[in-house]
C-alpha positions as CSV (number, residue, x, y, z in Angstrom):
1,M,125.9,52.5,37.3
2,Q,124.1,55.1,39.5
3,E,124.5,52.7,42.7
4,K,128.3,52.3,41.9
5,T,128.7,56.1,41.5
6,L,126.9,56.8,44.7
7,V,129.1,54.4,46.6
8,L,132.3,56.0,45.1
9,L,131.1,59.5,45.9
10,K,130.2,58.4,49.5
11,Q,133.6,57.0,49.9
12,D,135.2,60.3,48.8
13,I,133.1,62.2,51.1
14,L,134.0,60.0,54.0
15,T,137.7,60.2,53.1
16,Y,137.6,64.0,52.9
17,W,135.8,64.1,56.2
18,T,138.3,61.9,57.9
19,D,141.2,64.0,56.5
20,L,139.4,67.3,57.6
21,E,139.3,66.0,61.2
22,A,143.0,66.0,61.2
23,G,143.5,68.7,58.6
24,D,143.5,72.4,58.2
25,F,140.2,74.3,57.8
26,E,142.0,77.1,56.1
27,D,142.7,75.0,53.0
28,K,140.1,76.4,50.6
29,E,140.9,73.8,47.8
30,F,140.3,71.0,50.2
31,L,137.0,72.5,51.3
32,K,135.9,73.0,47.6
33,E,136.6,69.4,46.9
34,L,134.6,68.3,49.9
35,N,131.8,70.5,49.0
36,A,131.8,69.4,45.3
37,S,131.8,65.7,46.4
38,I,128.7,66.3,48.6
39,G,127.0,68.3,45.8
40,Y,127.6,65.5,43.2
41,Y,126.4,62.9,45.8
42,N,123.1,64.8,46.4
43,E,122.6,65.4,42.6
44,Y,123.0,61.6,41.9
45,K,120.8,60.6,44.9
46,R,118.0,62.8,43.3
47,G,118.6,61.2,39.9
48,Q,120.2,64.2,38.3
49,V,123.3,64.0,36.1
50,A,126.4,65.7,37.5
51,K,127.8,68.6,35.5
52,A,131.1,68.9,34.0
53,I,133.8,70.5,36.2
54,E,135.4,73.7,34.8
55,K,139.0,74.5,35.9
């Protein structure tokens, strides 16, 4: 499960990064999503459990 989650998070990060190259750096929600994906990836990589997202 962890390897599958890491692969999905990595795909999300790469997709966000590709979108960012052609996107708008002023879009704060977009940058929050990218930052969250990177944070979750790093937590999973270290073997920690991701926290629930509050909206």
